MARSE-492987 format. One line per 10 residues: number of its first residue (from 1); their letters; for each residue z, x, y of N, C-alpha, C, O, CB. Coordinates in nm, 3 decimals, decimal comma. Glycine has a CB too. Layout:
NUM	A	Z/X/Y/Z/X/Y/Z/X/Y/Z/X/Y/Z/X/Y  ...
***
This chain:
1	MEVARPSYQD	9,848/11,169/8,560/9,898/11,035/8,592/10,014/11,043/8,691/10,016/10,970/8,789/9,941/10,962/8,465  10,111/11,131/8,666/10,229/11,138/8,751/10,196/11,188/8,891/10,260/11,148/8,988/10,334/11,228/8,688  10,096/11,274/8,903/10,058/11,324/9,035/10,003/11,210/9,121/10,027/11,204/9,241/9,953/11,437/9,022  9,928/11,119/9,058/9,866/11,009/9,131/9,961/10,892/9,157/9,935/10,812/9,246/9,746/10,959/9,057  10,068/10,882/9,082/10,154/10,763/9,087/10,211/10,735/9,226/10,217/10,617/9,264/10,266/10,779/8,989  10,253/10,835/9,306/10,309/10,801/9,437/10,212/10,731/9,532/10,255/10,664/9,626/10,358/10,926/9,503  10,081/10,746/9,509/9,983/10,690/9,602/9,935/10,551/9,562/9,876/10,481/9,645/9,865/10,782/9,611  9,958/10,509/9,437/9,905/10,382/9,388/10,013/10,304/9,314/10,103/10,361/9,252/9,785/10,406/9,295  10,002/10,171/9,323/10,095/10,087/9,247/10,081/10,115/9,098/10,180/10,122/9,025/10,071/9,938/9,276  9,958/10,130/9,054/9,928/10,167/8,915/9,798/10,247/8,918/9,692/10,191/8,944/9,915/10,039/8,821
11	PTAILSREIA	9,804/10,378/8,891/9,684/10,461/8,903/9,592/10,457/8,781/9,491/10,527/8,778/9,723/10,602/8,927  9,626/10,375/8,681/9,549/10,376/8,556/9,402/10,347/8,578/9,316/10,420/8,529/9,607/10,275/8,459  9,371/10,240/8,653/9,232/10,198/8,670/9,150/10,302/8,744/9,040/10,338/8,702/9,226/10,066/8,743  9,203/10,351/8,855/9,125/10,447/8,933/9,108/10,578/8,858/9,002/10,640/8,866/9,191/10,472/9,069  9,209/10,621/8,785/9,195/10,744/8,708/9,090/10,727/8,599/9,010/10,817/8,575/9,330/10,785/8,646  9,089/10,611/8,534/8,990/10,588/8,428/8,849/10,591/8,485/8,759/10,651/8,426/9,016/10,453/8,359  8,830/10,524/8,600/8,696/10,522/8,661/8,653/10,661/8,704/8,540/10,703/8,677/8,693/10,428/8,781  8,741/10,733/8,770/8,703/10,862/8,827/8,681/10,968/8,719/8,591/11,051/8,731/8,809/10,910/8,925  8,764/10,967/8,615/8,746/11,064/8,507/8,613/11,039/8,436/8,544/11,133/8,399/8,864/11,057/8,407  8,578/10,911/8,416/8,450/10,878/8,351/8,332/10,917/8,439/8,226/10,952/8,388/8,444/10,729/8,318
21	DCSRVYLGLD	8,350/10,911/8,572/8,239/10,930/8,664/8,219/11,075/8,704/8,108/11,115/8,737/8,261/10,847/8,788  8,324/11,154/8,702/8,320/11,290/8,757/8,307/11,395/8,647/8,343/11,371/8,532/8,444/11,318/8,840  8,255/11,510/8,685/8,226/11,615/8,588/8,297/11,747/8,618/8,287/11,842/8,540/8,078/11,639/8,582  8,368/11,753/8,730/8,433/11,879/8,769/8,569/11,848/8,831/8,583/11,751/8,906/8,344/11,960/8,868  8,668/11,931/8,801/8,801/11,911/8,856/8,850/12,041/8,920/8,833/12,149/8,864/8,900/11,862/8,746  8,912/12,028/9,037/8,975/12,139/9,106/9,126/12,113/9,101/9,172/12,003/9,133/8,923/12,153/9,255  9,203/12,214/9,061/9,346/12,197/9,041/9,426/12,286/9,137/9,389/12,400/9,163/9,384/12,229/8,896  9,536/12,231/9,188/9,633/12,309/9,263/9,762/12,315/9,183/9,810/12,212/9,135/9,658/12,248/9,404  9,818/12,433/9,169/9,938/12,452/9,089/10,057/12,491/9,176/10,041/12,559/9,277/9,914/12,558/8,981  10,177/12,448/9,135/10,296/12,491/9,207/10,344/12,625/9,154/10,279/12,684/9,069/10,408/12,386/9,196
31	SFGAVSCFYL	10,457/12,672/9,204/10,506/12,806/9,167/10,548/12,816/9,021/10,566/12,925/8,968/10,623/12,843/9,256  10,563/12,700/8,955/10,601/12,699/8,814/10,479/12,678/8,723/10,492/12,671/8,601/10,704/12,589/8,788  10,361/12,668/8,783/10,239/12,649/8,705/10,208/12,505/8,672/10,115/12,479/8,595/10,250/12,725/8,580  10,283/12,411/8,729/10,256/12,269/8,707/10,154/12,219/8,810/10,147/12,273/8,921/10,387/12,186/8,715  10,077/12,118/8,774/9,976/12,063/8,864/10,046/11,990/8,979/10,124/11,898/8,957/9,881/11,967/8,789  10,016/12,032/9,102/10,071/11,965/9,220/9,968/11,877/9,289/10,004/11,785/9,363/10,125/12,069/9,319  9,837/11,904/9,264/9,731/11,821/9,321/9,603/11,847/9,243/9,589/11,949/9,176/9,710/11,851/9,473  9,511/11,752/9,253/9,381/11,773/9,190/9,273/11,699/9,268/9,302/11,611/9,349/9,383/11,725/9,042  9,148/11,737/9,242/9,032/11,684/9,314/8,918/11,675/9,215/8,878/11,775/9,157/8,993/11,774/9,437  8,866/11,553/9,194/8,758/11,529/9,099/8,626/11,513/9,173/8,620/11,447/9,276/8,789/11,406/9,014
41	TGWRPLRVGQ	8,519/11,572/9,120/8,386/11,557/9,179/8,283/11,535/9,070/8,299/11,578/8,956/8,349/11,681/9,263  8,175/11,466/9,109/8,066/11,441/9,016/7,934/11,486/9,076/7,898/11,443/9,186/8,060/11,292/8,978  7,863/11,571/9,005/7,737/11,627/9,055/7,621/11,554/8,986/7,599/11,573/8,867/7,730/11,781/9,029  7,547/11,471/9,060/7,431/11,402/9,006/7,343/11,356/9,123/7,394/11,334/9,233/7,473/11,282/8,917  7,213/11,341/9,100/7,121/11,308/9,210/7,128/11,161/9,249/7,175/11,077/9,173/6,979/11,344/9,172  7,079/11,133/9,369/7,060/10,997/9,419/6,911/10,973/9,440/6,838/11,064/9,478/7,140/10,974/9,551  6,867/10,850/9,415/6,728/10,815/9,445/6,727/10,737/9,576/6,775/10,624/9,582/6,663/10,731/9,329  6,671/10,798/9,680/6,663/10,737/9,812/6,517/10,704/9,838/6,438/10,791/9,874/6,720/10,831/9,924  6,481/10,577/9,818/6,340/10,541/9,823/6,264/10,611/9,712/6,298/10,595/9,594/6,279/10,576/9,960  6,163/10,687/9,747/6,086/10,763/9,648/6,138/10,905/9,629/6,084/10,982/9,548/5,940/10,768/9,689
51	EVMPAVHLGL	6,241/10,940/9,704/6,292/11,078/9,701/6,415/11,087/9,612/6,505/11,003/9,620/6,326/11,126/9,844  6,419/11,190/9,528/6,538/11,219/9,449/6,615/11,331/9,520/6,563/11,441/9,537/6,501/11,260/9,301  6,737/11,300/9,560/6,815/11,394/9,640/6,933/11,445/9,559/7,007/11,364/9,502/6,864/11,327/9,771  6,953/11,576/9,552/7,073/11,629/9,485/7,197/11,586/9,561/7,198/11,582/9,684/7,066/11,784/9,474  7,302/11,554/9,487/7,419/11,496/9,552/7,546/11,531/9,476/7,543/11,563/9,357/7,404/11,345/9,564  7,657/11,522/9,548/7,790/11,541/9,489/7,878/11,425/9,531/7,899/11,400/9,649/7,852/11,677/9,532  7,930/11,355/9,432/8,030/11,251/9,459/8,166/11,319/9,478/8,219/11,379/9,384/8,035/11,146/9,343  8,220/11,309/9,597/8,353/11,362/9,626/8,454/11,256/9,583/8,481/11,161/9,655/8,370/11,399/9,780  8,508/11,274/9,464/8,587/11,170/9,402/8,734/11,174/9,439/8,770/11,213/9,550/8,574/11,180/9,255  8,816/11,133/9,347/8,960/11,115/9,372/9,028/11,248/9,401/9,011/11,346/9,328/9,026/11,048/9,252
61	SVTRQVTKNT	9,107/11,249/9,508/9,195/11,363/9,535/9,336/11,309/9,557/9,356/11,217/9,636/9,146/11,446/9,660  9,431/11,365/9,487/9,570/11,321/9,500/9,663/11,441/9,495/9,631/11,546/9,439/9,607/11,220/9,388  9,779/11,423/9,555/9,880/11,527/9,555/10,017/11,462/9,541/10,035/11,344/9,571/9,873/11,612/9,684  10,111/11,539/9,495/10,248/11,486/9,483/10,301/11,449/9,621/10,257/11,503/9,722/10,341/11,590/9,415  10,395/11,357/9,624/10,449/11,309/9,751/10,504/11,424/9,835/10,487/11,425/9,957/10,559/11,205/9,727  10,570/11,520/9,770/10,636/11,628/9,844/10,536/11,728/9,900/10,571/11,810/9,985/10,736/11,699/9,755  10,411/11,724/9,852/10,312/11,821/9,901/10,205/11,756/9,988/10,107/11,821/10,024/10,246/11,891/9,784  10,223/11,628/10,024/10,129/11,564/10,117/10,140/11,633/10,253/10,249/11,669/10,298/10,159/11,411/10,130  10,025/11,651/10,317/10,017/11,712/10,451/10,061/11,859/10,452/10,104/11,911/10,555/10,102/11,633/10,549  10,050/11,926/10,336/10,085/12,068/10,331/9,962/12,158/10,329/9,974/12,280/10,336/10,171/12,096/10,210
71	GQIAALYHAC	9,842/12,099/10,319/9,720/12,178/10,314/9,672/12,210/10,173/9,567/12,272/10,157/9,740/12,304/10,387  9,747/12,169/10,070/9,705/12,201/9,934/9,576/12,131/9,895/9,488/12,190/9,833/9,815/12,164/9,835  9,565/12,003/9,932/9,440/11,931/9,903/9,324/11,992/9,982/9,214/12,004/9,929/9,455/11,780/9,936  9,349/12,031/10,107/9,243/12,092/10,188/9,188/12,218/10,120/9,069/12,245/10,127/9,296/12,126/10,328  9,276/12,293/10,054/9,231/12,414/9,984/9,135/12,379/9,871/9,040/12,453/9,844/9,352/12,491/9,929  9,160/12,265/9,803/9,069/12,223/9,697/8,937/12,175/9,755/8,831/12,202/9,697/9,134/12,112/9,613  8,941/12,105/9,869/8,817/12,065/9,937/8,732/12,187/9,968/8,611/12,188/9,946/8,848/11,986/10,066  8,797/12,291/10,020/8,722/12,412/10,058/8,666/12,483/9,935/8,558/12,541/9,942/8,813/12,507/10,137  8,738/12,478/9,823/8,684/12,537/9,700/8,558/12,463/9,656/8,462/12,525/9,612/8,789/12,533/9,588  8,559/12,331/9,668/8,440/12,252/9,637/8,325/12,290/9,729/8,212/12,306/9,684/8,469/12,102/9,648
81	LDDTRRWEAQ	8,354/12,304/9,858/8,248/12,338/9,954/8,192/12,478/9,928/8,073/12,502/9,951/8,302/12,330/10,096  8,274/12,570/9,881/8,222/12,700/9,841/8,118/12,684/9,730/8,015/12,751/9,730/8,337/12,793/9,793  8,146/12,592/9,636/8,050/12,567/9,528/7,923/12,503/9,580/7,814/12,538/9,535/8,114/12,479/9,421  7,934/12,408/9,673/7,813/12,344/9,725/7,729/12,443/9,805/7,606/12,440/9,798/7,848/12,223/9,813  7,794/12,531/9,879/7,718/12,633/9,954/7,643/12,725/9,857/7,526/12,757/9,880/7,812/12,717/10,044  7,709/12,766/9,749/7,643/12,853/9,652/7,523/12,782/9,589/7,416/12,841/9,572/7,742/12,898/9,542  7,542/12,655/9,554/7,432/12,579/9,493/7,315/12,569/9,590/7,200/12,591/9,550/7,478/12,438/9,451  7,342/12,537/9,714/7,235/12,523/9,814/7,163/12,655/9,837/7,041/12,657/9,854/7,292/12,471/9,946  7,238/12,766/9,838/7,175/12,897/9,857/7,085/12,932/9,738/6,978/12,990/9,756/7,282/13,006/9,875  7,129/12,896/9,618/7,051/12,928/9,498/6,926/12,842/9,486/6,823/12,890/9,438/7,138/12,911/9,374
91	HGRSLVLWCT	6,933/12,717/9,528/6,824/12,622/9,506/6,741/12,594/9,630/6,635/12,532/9,620/6,879/12,494/9,454  6,786/12,639/9,747/6,711/12,617/9,869/6,700/12,471/9,908/6,604/12,431/9,973/6,576/12,673/9,854  6,798/12,392/9,870/6,799/12,250/9,903/6,938/12,211/9,953/7,037/12,277/9,924/6,759/12,164/9,780  6,942/12,102/10,029/7,070/12,052/10,079/7,122/11,941/9,988/7,044/11,861/9,936/7,056/12,000/10,224  7,252/11,938/9,968/7,318/11,835/9,890/7,364/11,721/9,980/7,403/11,743/10,095/7,436/11,894/9,811  7,361/11,601/9,928/7,429/11,489/9,992/7,570/11,483/9,934/7,587/11,471/9,813/7,352/11,352/9,969  7,671/11,492/10,019/7,810/11,479/9,976/7,856/11,338/10,011/7,836/11,293/10,124/7,902/11,588/10,044  7,916/11,267/9,915/7,952/11,129/9,945/8,081/11,088/9,874/8,122/11,146/9,773/7,839/11,036/9,905  8,142/10,986/9,930/8,263/10,930/9,870/8,274/10,783/9,906/8,199/10,734/9,991/8,390/11,008/9,916  8,367/10,714/9,843/8,411/10,582/9,888/8,560/10,591/9,912/8,633/10,655/9,836/8,376/10,469/9,782
101	TASPTVFLVY	8,606/10,527/10,019/8,747/10,540/10,053/8,795/10,422/10,136/8,717/10,355/10,204/8,772/10,670/10,129  8,925/10,398/10,128/8,993/10,307/10,220/9,101/10,382/10,296/9,186/10,321/10,360/9,053/10,186/10,145  9,097/10,514/10,288/9,200/10,598/10,348/9,153/10,657/10,481/9,054/10,730/10,483/9,239/10,710/10,253  9,222/10,628/10,590/9,184/10,691/10,716/9,201/10,842/10,713/9,128/10,914/10,781/9,267/10,633/10,829  9,296/10,890/10,635/9,316/11,035/10,624/9,192/11,101/10,567/9,143/11,199/10,622/9,439/11,067/10,538  9,142/11,048/10,455/9,022/11,103/10,392/8,903/11,095/10,488/8,829/11,192/10,505/8,990/11,030/10,261  8,886/10,979/10,550/8,773/10,961/10,642/8,779/11,062/10,756/8,679/11,125/10,788/8,773/10,818/10,698  8,895/11,078/10,818/8,907/11,167/10,933/8,894/11,313/10,893/8,833/11,391/10,966/9,040/11,145/11,003  8,951/11,351/10,779/8,939/11,490/10,733/8,794/11,524/10,705/8,744/11,627/10,750/9,025/11,514/10,606  8,725/11,438/10,631/8,584/11,465/10,602/8,501/11,467/10,730/8,413/11,551/10,746/8,529/11,359/10,505
111	SQFLRNTEPR	8,529/11,374/10,821/8,453/11,370/10,947/8,475/11,495/11,030/8,388/11,535/11,108/8,492/11,247/11,029  8,591/11,558/11,013/8,624/11,677/11,092/8,554/11,802/11,040/8,506/11,883/11,119/8,774/11,699/11,092  8,548/11,819/10,906/8,497/11,949/10,861/8,366/11,943/10,783/8,314/12,047/10,743/8,600/12,016/10,777  8,310/11,823/10,762/8,175/11,814/10,708/8,076/11,792/10,822/8,116/11,758/10,933/8,165/11,699/10,604  7,947/11,812/10,794/7,843/11,790/10,895/7,773/11,657/10,872/7,767/11,607/10,760/7,740/11,905/10,894  7,721/11,601/10,980/7,634/11,483/10,972/7,699/11,366/10,899/7,633/11,295/10,824/7,504/11,520/10,903  7,828/11,345/10,920/7,896/11,238/10,850/7,850/11,102/10,902/7,835/11,080/11,023/8,048/11,252/10,864  7,829/11,011/10,808/7,797/10,872/10,841/7,872/10,781/10,745/7,884/10,811/10,626/7,643/10,845/10,833  7,925/10,668/10,799/7,918/10,627/10,938/8,000/10,720/11,026/8,088/10,791/10,979/7,964/10,484/10,954  7,969/10,717/11,154/8,047/10,796/11,250/8,183/10,728/11,271/8,207/10,618/11,222/7,970/10,811/11,386
121	VDGTFTERGA	8,270/10,795/11,345/8,406/10,742/11,362/8,409/10,609/11,435/8,511/10,539/11,432/8,492/10,842/11,436  8,300/10,572/11,501/8,294/10,441/11,565/8,220/10,339/11,479/8,195/10,226/11,523/8,225/10,452/11,702  8,183/10,378/11,355/8,119/10,286/11,262/7,968/10,282/11,270/7,905/10,213/11,190/8,171/10,151/11,285  7,907/10,354/11,364/7,762/10,352/11,378/7,697/10,447/11,277/7,764/10,531/11,217/7,720/10,389/11,521  7,564/10,431/11,259/7,492/10,508/11,159/7,344/10,511/11,194/7,297/10,432/11,277/7,513/10,450/11,017  7,271/10,603/11,130/7,127/10,612/11,150/7,054/10,531/11,043/7,113/10,490/10,943/7,082/10,760/11,147  6,926/10,510/11,066/6,846/10,438/10,967/6,839/10,517/10,836/6,848/10,459/10,728/6,704/10,412/11,020  6,822/10,649/10,846/6,819/10,731/10,724/6,955/10,727/10,655/6,963/10,720/10,532/6,780/10,878/10,757  7,061/10,731/10,735/7,195/10,724/10,677/7,217/10,595/10,601/7,280/10,594/10,495/7,299/10,739/10,785  7,165/10,485/10,655/7,176/10,356/10,587/7,101/10,358/10,455/7,146/10,299/10,357/7,124/10,243/10,677
131	GIARAIRADL	6,984/10,426/10,452/6,908/10,437/10,327/6,985/10,512/10,221/6,983/10,474/10,104/6,775/10,505/10,352  7,055/10,618/10,261/7,136/10,693/10,165/7,253/10,608/10,118/7,288/10,610/10,000/7,188/10,825/10,229  7,314/10,533/10,209/7,424/10,444/10,171/7,379/10,341/10,068/7,452/10,310/9,975/7,482/10,373/10,295  7,258/10,289/10,085/7,207/10,190/9,989/7,183/10,257/9,852/7,204/10,194/9,748/7,075/10,126/10,042  7,139/10,382/9,852/7,122/10,454/9,726/7,258/10,475/9,658/7,268/10,465/9,536/7,053/10,590/9,750  7,360/10,502/9,736/7,494/10,518/9,680/7,544/10,386/9,623/7,605/10,383/9,516/7,592/10,570/9,787  7,518/10,276/9,695/7,555/10,144/9,642/7,490/10,120/9,506/7,554/10,071/9,414/7,514/10,032/9,741  7,362/10,156/9,494/7,294/10,140/9,366/7,358/10,228/9,259/7,374/10,184/9,145/7,145/10,175/9,381  7,395/10,350/9,296/7,462/10,440/9,202/7,593/10,380/9,153/7,633/10,400/9,038/7,487/10,577/9,267  7,661/10,306/9,241/7,788/10,243/9,206/7,769/10,114/9,127/7,866/10,052/9,084/7,867/10,213/9,332
141	GVDPDEGATH	7,643/10,073/9,107/7,617/9,951/9,035/7,627/9,827/9,121/7,643/9,716/9,070/7,711/9,939/8,922  7,616/9,846/9,253/7,625/9,737/9,349/7,487/9,713/9,407/7,415/9,808/9,437/7,728/9,767/9,462  7,449/9,586/9,424/7,322/9,555/9,489/7,317/9,624/9,625/7,414/9,615/9,701/7,303/9,402/9,503  7,206/9,691/9,657/7,202/9,766/9,783/7,232/9,685/9,908/7,275/9,742/10,009/7,069/9,827/9,798  7,210/9,555/9,906/7,231/9,474/10,026/7,326/9,356/10,007/7,378/9,303/10,105/7,099/9,422/10,073  7,348/9,314/9,885/7,423/9,192/9,860/7,568/9,202/9,909/7,637/9,300/9,882/7,421/9,159/9,712  7,613/9,099/9,980/7,754/9,085/10,017/7,802/9,181/10,123/7,923/9,194/10,143/7,836/9,103/9,898  7,711/9,250/10,192/7,754/9,348/10,292/7,694/9,315/10,428/7,574/9,295/10,440/7,714/9,491/10,248  7,778/9,310/10,528/7,730/9,296/10,666/7,704/9,433/10,727/7,648/9,443/10,836/7,830/9,218/10,751  7,743/9,537/10,657/7,728/9,676/10,700/7,694/9,755/10,575/7,764/9,742/10,475/7,860/9,732/10,772
151	PFVVPNIATD	7,587/9,837/10,575/7,544/9,902/10,451/7,647/9,995/10,390/7,639/10,026/10,271/7,419/9,978/10,475  7,743/10,041/10,469/7,844/10,133/10,417/7,967/10,063/10,361/8,052/10,127/10,300/7,886/10,228/10,527  7,978/9,932/10,380/8,094/9,856/10,334/8,067/9,801/10,194/7,965/9,735/10,171/8,127/9,741/10,432  8,158/9,829/10,100/8,144/9,781/9,963/8,266/9,694/9,931/8,373/9,746/9,901/8,132/9,901/9,862  8,250/9,560/9,938/8,365/9,473/9,913/8,406/9,469/9,766/8,321/9,474/9,676/8,332/9,332/9,961  8,536/9,461/9,742/8,592/9,429/9,611/8,539/9,516/9,498/8,507/9,467/9,390/8,566/9,285/9,579  8,529/9,647/9,524/8,477/9,736/9,419/8,587/9,812/9,346/8,571/9,848/9,230/8,379/9,835/9,479  8,700/9,835/9,413/8,807/9,916/9,354/8,904/9,824/9,279/9,020/9,810/9,318/8,882/9,998/9,463  8,856/9,763/9,172/8,935/9,664/9,100/9,062/9,726/9,040/9,063/9,841/8,996/8,851/9,601/8,990  9,168/9,644/9,040/9,298/9,685/8,983/9,351/9,813/9,047/9,422/9,890/8,982/9,284/9,705/8,833
161	TLYSDAERRR	9,317/9,835/9,175/9,359/9,957/9,244/9,417/9,920/9,379/9,345/9,874/9,467/9,241/10,056/9,259  9,547/9,942/9,394/9,614/9,913/9,521/9,705/10,031/9,557/9,768/10,091/9,471/9,696/9,781/9,511  9,709/10,062/9,686/9,798/10,168/9,732/9,944/10,128/9,708/9,978/10,009/9,708/9,774/10,199/9,881  10,027/10,226/9,689/10,171/10,203/9,681/10,224/10,166/9,818/10,156/10,188/9,919/10,246/10,327/9,625  10,344/10,110/9,824/10,404/10,077/9,953/10,420/10,202/10,039/10,398/10,198/10,160/10,540/10,009/9,933  10,460/10,313/9,977/10,477/10,437/10,052/10,345/10,484/10,111/10,341/10,531/10,225/10,537/10,547/9,963  10,238/10,473/10,034/10,107/10,516/10,084/10,059/10,425/10,195/10,000/10,472/10,293/10,004/10,518/9,970  10,084/10,295/10,182/10,044/10,204/10,290/10,117/10,236/10,419/10,058/10,231/10,527/10,071/10,058/10,250  10,246/10,268/10,409/10,321/10,304/10,530/10,265/10,432/10,591/10,255/10,444/10,713/10,472/10,322/10,498  10,228/10,527/10,507/10,170/10,653/10,557/10,037/10,626/10,625/10,008/10,683/10,731/10,150/10,754/10,442
171	VERVIRKKRF	9,954/10,539/10,566/9,826/10,502/10,625/9,846/10,437/10,761/9,776/10,469/10,857/9,748/10,407/10,532  9,942/10,347/10,771/9,969/10,280/10,899/10,012/10,380/11,005/9,974/10,367/11,121/10,077/10,172/10,881  10,090/10,479/10,968/10,131/10,582/11,064/10,010/10,660/11,115/10,001/10,688/11,234/10,233/10,678/11,001  9,918/10,694/11,025/9,797/10,767/11,065/9,713/10,681/11,160/9,663/10,730/11,260/9,713/10,806/10,940  9,698/10,552/11,127/9,618/10,462/11,211/9,677/10,454/11,351/9,604/10,461/11,450/9,611/10,321/11,149  9,810/10,439/11,359/9,873/10,430/11,491/9,862/10,561/11,568/9,830/10,562/11,687/10,021/10,391/11,477  9,887/10,672/11,500/9,886/10,802/11,567/9,747/10,838/11,617/9,731/10,888/11,728/9,938/10,910/11,474  9,646/10,814/11,533/9,508/10,852/11,566/9,432/10,743/11,639/9,319/10,764/11,685/9,434/10,889/11,439  9,495/10,623/11,650/9,427/10,507/11,709/9,292/10,485/11,640/9,188/10,468/11,705/9,406/10,525/11,862  9,298/10,487/11,510/9,179/10,482/11,425/9,160/10,339/11,375/9,246/10,288/11,304/9,190/10,583/11,305
181	TVFRDLGVDE	9,050/10,275/11,411/9,033/10,133/11,381/8,907/10,100/11,303/8,876/9,982/11,287/9,033/10,056/11,508  8,834/10,199/11,253/8,703/10,169/11,196/8,713/10,080/11,073/8,628/9,992/11,055/8,632/10,298/11,160  8,814/10,098/10,987/8,826/10,012/10,870/8,852/9,868/10,913/8,791/9,775/10,861/8,939/10,062/10,777  8,943/9,850/11,008/8,971/9,716/11,059/8,847/9,656/11,125/8,815/9,539/11,104/9,088/9,719/11,159  8,777/9,737/11,206/8,660/9,687/11,278/8,549/9,642/11,183/8,478/9,546/11,211/8,607/9,795/11,371  8,536/9,711/11,069/8,431/9,679/10,974/8,477/9,582/10,866/8,399/9,545/10,777/8,380/9,806/10,910  8,602/9,540/10,872/8,653/9,443/10,776/8,682/9,500/10,639/8,683/9,426/10,541/8,556/9,333/10,761  8,707/9,632/10,630/8,741/9,695/10,502/8,891/9,676/10,478/8,974/9,728/10,552/8,703/9,848/10,501  8,925/9,601/10,374/9,064/9,566/10,345/9,102/9,622/10,208/9,054/9,576/10,104/9,083/9,411/10,348  9,188/9,721/10,210/9,230/9,785/10,085/9,296/9,686/9,991/9,282/9,699/9,870/9,326/9,900/10,114
191	TRHDRLILHA	9,367/9,587/10,043/9,436/9,490/9,957/9,337/9,398/9,886/9,373/9,332/9,788/9,535/9,407/10,039  9,213/9,391/9,935/9,107/9,315/9,867/9,017/9,407/9,785/8,912/9,366/9,736/9,023/9,236/9,970  9,060/9,533/9,770/8,988/9,632/9,689/8,856/9,676/9,754/8,767/9,725/9,684/8,960/9,575/9,551  8,844/9,661/9,886/8,723/9,706/9,956/8,724/9,858/9,973/8,829/9,922/9,974/8,712/9,637/10,094  8,605/9,913/9,987/8,591/10,055/10,017/8,478/10,076/10,117/8,387/9,994/10,130/8,565/10,135/9,888  8,486/10,189/10,186/8,382/10,230/10,279/8,312/10,353/10,224/8,378/10,450/10,185/8,441/10,259/10,418  8,180/10,351/10,219/8,102/10,469/10,182/8,100/10,566/10,299/8,087/10,524/10,414/7,959/10,430/10,139  8,112/10,693/10,271/8,092/10,798/10,369/8,004/10,904/10,304/8,029/10,943/10,190/8,229/10,860/10,419  7,900/10,950/10,375/7,822/11,062/10,323/7,802/11,166/10,432/7,813/11,137/10,551/7,686/11,014/10,268  7,773/11,288/10,390/7,772/11,401/10,484/7,694/11,517/10,424/7,640/11,508/10,314/7,915/11,444/10,521
201	STPT	7,691/11,627/10,500/7,627/11,751/10,456/7,730/11,863/10,451/7,833/11,858/10,518/7,509/11,790/10,550  7,699/11,965/10,372/7,785/12,083/10,363/7,788/12,153/10,499/7,683/12,175/10,559/7,734/12,180/10,253  7,908/12,189/10,549/7,913/12,264/10,676/7,857/12,405/10,657/7,863/12,462/10,548/8,058/12,272/10,730  7,803/12,460/10,764/7,746/12,595/10,756/7,857/12,699/10,763/7,831/12,819/10,758/7,643/12,620/10,869
***
């Protein structure tokens, strides 16, 4: 709870949802053995049309305020990717990696080191990518098409979850520095609890 508190006004709701939804946790420890960051993931398949696709929900990742932008969370991401590579090698199949986010940092980091990310940084997507996004919407308990002008946009899903003032200021700095406008362009508003779906493949 305390690790997540700097990023959210009240992390109770998001922690409850993510802990219930995810099955694996990656932990980062400080020099005293205390948790400095964590990353939750859920391994379960998606049904895309008639196809059942193995998938990993890349869930909540948080770090203490003093360790933001230090690379500790990135180390946990890479540990997860080591696991997905091993699974793919053992089973001879590719995993769909997916998340929902309103964070430009998460979107840009995933777009940088994952493969085949959709939507792309300009908000565009393929027809197959849209089909996977609709399967993710169904997994989230959302009608695949209802209320969305864009298949990757999920309005008002992150109930009782708002970024802290400090996190909002950090997000605004990233947006200005990177000139990143996809959330604004697609109408994803964190204050209305909106989220954007992103899915991708394990990098080689």
